[in-house]
C-alpha positions in Angstrom: 0.0 0.0 0.0 1.1 3.4 -0.7 0.5 6.4 1.6 -1.4 9.4 0.4 0.6 12.6 -0.2 0.1 15.4 2.3 -2.4 18.1 1.5 -0.9 21.5 0.5 -0.8 24.1 3.3 -2.7 27.3 2.2 -1.9 29.4 5.2 -0.5 32.9 4.4 2.7 32.3 6.3 3.8 29.4 4.2 2.4 30.2 0.7 4.8 32.7 -0.6 4.4 31.8 -4.2 0.6 31.4 -4.4 -1.6 34.2 -5.8 -3.7 36.1 -3.3 -7.2 34.7 -2.6 -10.0 36.3 -4.6 -11.9 39.2 -3.0 -15.5 38.9 -1.9 -16.7 41.5 -4.4 -15.6 41.2 -8.0 -14.5 44.3 -9.7 -17.0 45.8 -12.2 -16.5 45.1 -15.8 -17.3 48.7 -16.8 -16.5 52.1 -15.6 -19.3 54.1 -13.9 -20.8 56.9 -16.0 -19.4 60.4 -15.4 -21.3 62.7 -13.1 -23.1 65.7 -14.5 -20.5 68.1 -12.9 -17.8 66.3 -14.9 -19.7 66.6 -18.1 -20.5 70.3 -17.5 -16.8 71.4 -17.5 -15.2 74.0 -15.2 -17.4 76.4 -13.4 -18.1 79.7 -15.1 -15.9 81.9 -12.9 -13.4 79.3 -11.7 -10.8 79.7 -14.5 -10.8 83.4 -14.8 -8.6 85.6 -12.6 -9.1 89.2 -11.5 -9.6 91.3 -14.6 -9.3 95.0 -14.9 -13.1 95.7 -14.8 -13.4 93.7 -11.6 -10.5 95.4 -9.9 -11.8 98.9 -10.9 -15.2 98.0 -9.6 -13.8 96.7 -6.3 -11.8 99.9 -5.8 -14.8 102.0 -6.6 -17.0 100.2 -4.0 -14.1 100.4 -1.5 -13.9 104.2 -2.0 -17.7 104.5 -1.6 -17.5 102.4 1.7 -14.7 104.6 3.1 -16.4 107.9 2.2 -19.7 106.9 3.6 -18.1 105.5 6.8 -16.1 108.8 7.3 -19.3 110.7 6.6 -21.1 108.6 9.3 -18.4 109.4 11.8 -18.4 113.1 10.9 -22.2 113.5 11.1 -22.2 111.7 14.4 -19.6 114.0 15.8 -21.5 117.1 14.6 -24.8 115.8 16.1 -26.7 114.8 13.0 -27.6 111.3 14.2 -30.2 110.4 11.4 -27.7 111.2 8.7 -25.0 109.2 10.5 -27.2 106.1 10.6 -28.1 106.5 6.9 -24.4 106.9 6.0 -23.5 103.9 8.2 -26.2 101.7 6.5 -24.9 102.7 3.0 -21.3 102.0 4.1 -22.1 98.6 5.4 -24.0 97.7 2.2 -21.2 99.0 0.0 -18.6 97.1 2.0 -20.6 93.9 1.8 -20.9 94.3 -2.0 -17.2 95.1 -2.3 -16.3 91.9 -0.4 -18.5 89.9 -2.8 -16.7 91.6 -5.8 -13.3 90.7 -4.4 -14.3 87.1 -3.7 -15.8 86.8 -7.2 -19.3 86.0 -5.9 -21.0 89.1 -7.3 -23.2 88.2 -10.3 -23.1 91.8 -11.7 -20.2 94.2 -11.1 -22.0 97.5 -11.3 -25.5 96.5 -9.9 
């Protein structure tokens, strides 16, 4: 009688030459379709830098902000409190719009 040969050992420590075991989930045979953002291309304002019109507009709104803020302080010191509040509201609005122009979030540059 002949003895049976020993079964092969499939433990990871002794099987240096064997291929890795198959994964539980097979890889898909196709690539998933691209998303709508990929098909649309780059955002409208993403590739453009600061152009001359945007810089001029931002400087203009910054000047309006500074002038109205200085006018609010001057009117407050003179005692015209209603005019100071109006100038302050205009300065805050112009400053907010100037911030949006610098951050390229303003849809229109000159309102």
